[in-house]
Short mmCIF file of the C-alpha atoms (twelve columns), coordinates in Angstrom:
data_MODEL
# 
_entry.id   MODEL 
# 
loop_
_atom_site.group_PDB 
_atom_site.id 
_atom_site.type_symbol 
_atom_site.label_atom_id 
_atom_site.label_alt_id 
_atom_site.label_comp_id 
_atom_site.label_asym_id 
_atom_site.label_seq_id 
_atom_site.Cartn_x 
_atom_site.Cartn_y 
_atom_site.Cartn_z 
_atom_site.pdbx_PDB_model_num 
ATOM 1  C CA . UNK A 1  130.687 55.117 85.553  1 
ATOM 2  C CA . UNK A 2  132.726 56.231 88.544  1 
ATOM 3  C CA . UNK A 3  133.090 53.642 91.259  1 
ATOM 4  C CA . UNK A 4  132.308 54.674 94.847  1 
ATOM 5  C CA . UNK A 5  134.893 53.206 97.224  1 
ATOM 6  C CA . UNK A 6  133.283 54.401 100.426 1 
ATOM 7  C CA . UNK A 7  130.102 56.065 101.662 1 
ATOM 8  C CA . UNK A 8  130.059 58.256 104.778 1 
ATOM 9  C CA . UNK A 9  127.317 60.328 106.330 1 
ATOM 10 C CA . UNK A 10 127.806 64.053 106.660 1 
ATOM 11 C CA . UNK A 11 128.446 63.906 110.425 1 
ATOM 12 C CA . UNK A 12 131.300 61.419 109.944 1 
ATOM 13 C CA . UNK A 13 132.642 63.476 107.054 1 
ATOM 14 C CA . UNK A 14 132.805 66.540 109.305 1 
ATOM 15 C CA . UNK A 15 134.551 64.645 112.102 1 
ATOM 16 C CA . UNK A 16 137.131 62.989 109.853 1 
ATOM 17 C CA . UNK A 17 137.471 65.455 106.993 1 
ATOM 18 C CA . UNK A 18 141.288 65.479 106.921 1 
ATOM 19 C CA . UNK A 19 141.451 61.686 106.886 1 
ATOM 20 C CA . UNK A 20 138.796 61.445 104.171 1 
ATOM 21 C CA . UNK A 21 140.514 64.107 102.093 1 
ATOM 22 C CA . UNK A 22 143.783 62.174 102.355 1 
ATOM 23 C CA . UNK A 23 142.069 58.981 101.195 1 
ATOM 24 C CA . UNK A 24 140.760 60.856 98.165  1 
ATOM 25 C CA . UNK A 25 143.896 62.831 97.313  1 
ATOM 26 C CA . UNK A 26 146.535 60.185 97.972  1 
ATOM 27 C CA . UNK A 27 144.600 56.926 97.954  1 
ATOM 28 C CA . UNK A 28 142.665 57.889 94.818  1 
ATOM 29 C CA . UNK A 29 139.395 56.834 96.490  1 
ATOM 30 C CA . UNK A 30 135.964 58.093 95.475  1 
ATOM 31 C CA . UNK A 31 133.838 58.877 98.524  1 
ATOM 32 C CA . UNK A 32 130.110 59.552 98.569  1 
ATOM 33 C CA . UNK A 33 128.817 61.814 101.342 1 
ATOM 34 C CA . UNK A 34 125.201 61.274 102.377 1 
ATOM 35 C CA . UNK A 35 122.676 63.018 104.575 1 
ATOM 36 C CA . UNK A 36 119.960 60.802 106.014 1 
ATOM 37 C CA . UNK A 37 120.906 58.177 103.460 1 
ATOM 38 C CA . UNK A 38 120.572 60.493 100.455 1 
ATOM 39 C CA . UNK A 39 123.629 61.372 98.342  1 
ATOM 40 C CA . UNK A 40 124.766 64.971 98.871  1 
ATOM 41 C CA . UNK A 41 128.261 65.149 97.382  1 
ATOM 42 C CA . UNK A 42 131.053 63.050 95.985  1 
ATOM 43 C CA . UNK A 43 134.734 63.560 96.691  1 
ATOM 44 C CA . UNK A 44 137.028 62.423 93.903  1 
ATOM 45 C CA . UNK A 45 140.719 63.027 93.238  1 
ATOM 46 C CA . UNK A 46 141.419 66.319 91.486  1 
ATOM 47 C CA . UNK A 47 142.851 64.492 88.493  1 
ATOM 48 C CA . UNK A 48 139.884 62.115 88.136  1 
ATOM 49 C CA . UNK A 49 138.294 61.884 84.716  1 
ATOM 50 C CA . UNK A 50 135.018 63.787 84.578  1 
ATOM 51 C CA . UNK A 51 132.427 61.030 84.334  1 
ATOM 52 C CA . UNK A 52 129.322 63.191 84.826  1 
ATOM 53 C CA . UNK A 53 126.166 61.852 83.222  1 
ATOM 54 C CA . UNK A 54 125.890 64.988 81.101  1 
ATOM 55 C CA . UNK A 55 129.101 63.971 79.327  1 
ATOM 56 C CA . UNK A 56 127.687 60.650 78.136  1 
ATOM 57 C CA . UNK A 57 127.161 60.587 74.388  1 
ATOM 58 C CA . UNK A 58 125.100 58.452 72.074  1 
ATOM 59 C CA . UNK A 59 122.643 56.850 74.430  1 
ATOM 60 C CA . UNK A 60 119.761 59.391 74.257  1 
ATOM 61 C CA . UNK A 61 118.548 61.453 71.338  1 
ATOM 62 C CA . UNK A 62 118.794 65.207 71.847  1 
ATOM 63 C CA . UNK A 63 115.005 65.497 71.604  1 
ATOM 64 C CA . UNK A 64 114.328 62.788 74.217  1 
ATOM 65 C CA . UNK A 65 111.603 63.887 76.733  1 
ATOM 66 C CA . UNK A 66 114.076 63.111 79.518  1 
ATOM 67 C CA . UNK A 67 115.867 66.399 78.850  1 
ATOM 68 C CA . UNK A 68 112.653 68.431 79.095  1 
ATOM 69 C CA . UNK A 69 111.888 66.794 82.437  1 
ATOM 70 C CA . UNK A 70 115.382 67.503 83.752  1 
ATOM 71 C CA . UNK A 71 115.128 71.146 82.626  1 
ATOM 72 C CA . UNK A 72 111.779 71.440 84.451  1 
ATOM 73 C CA . UNK A 73 113.222 69.978 87.657  1 
ATOM 74 C CA . UNK A 74 116.277 72.230 87.539  1 
ATOM 75 C CA . UNK A 75 114.057 75.278 86.989  1 
ATOM 76 C CA . UNK A 76 111.852 74.360 89.966  1 
ATOM 77 C CA . UNK A 77 114.851 73.753 92.207  1 
ATOM 78 C CA . UNK A 78 116.421 77.083 91.259  1 
ATOM 79 C CA . UNK A 79 113.350 78.826 92.688  1 
ATOM 80 C CA . UNK A 80 113.931 77.133 96.073  1 
ATOM 81 C CA . UNK A 81 117.564 77.519 97.168  1 
ATOM 82 C CA . UNK A 82 118.864 75.215 99.910  1 
ATOM 83 C CA . UNK A 83 118.428 76.529 103.450 1 
ATOM 84 C CA . UNK A 84 122.163 76.987 103.824 1 
ATOM 85 C CA . UNK A 85 122.116 79.517 100.965 1 
ATOM 86 C CA . UNK A 86 119.096 81.450 102.212 1 
ATOM 87 C CA . UNK A 87 119.654 84.628 104.147 1 
ATOM 88 C CA . UNK A 88 119.012 84.361 107.848 1 
ATOM 89 C CA . UNK A 89 116.892 87.123 109.355 1 
ATOM 90 C CA . UNK A 90 118.776 89.632 111.476 1 
ATOM 91 C CA . UNK A 91 117.425 90.509 114.874 1 
# 
């Protein structure tokens, strides 16, 4: 599992992006960016090992109901894009 070295909210990340990016790129830190306390993104060094949960092997059977539930959630979310990706009406 990837260790999180620091957590910052999105407003702080915007204000100090260059500094945060330097900590990640040169300090090899892993930084979690949150919005209202909920994780939104993680910044990791470009050469970091991919430790995504989907790459884990051997701990769940391929037919585990967990995967059906995840597929259902992903399908539902794909029908409701984030506001930032929605088109704004033109006046």
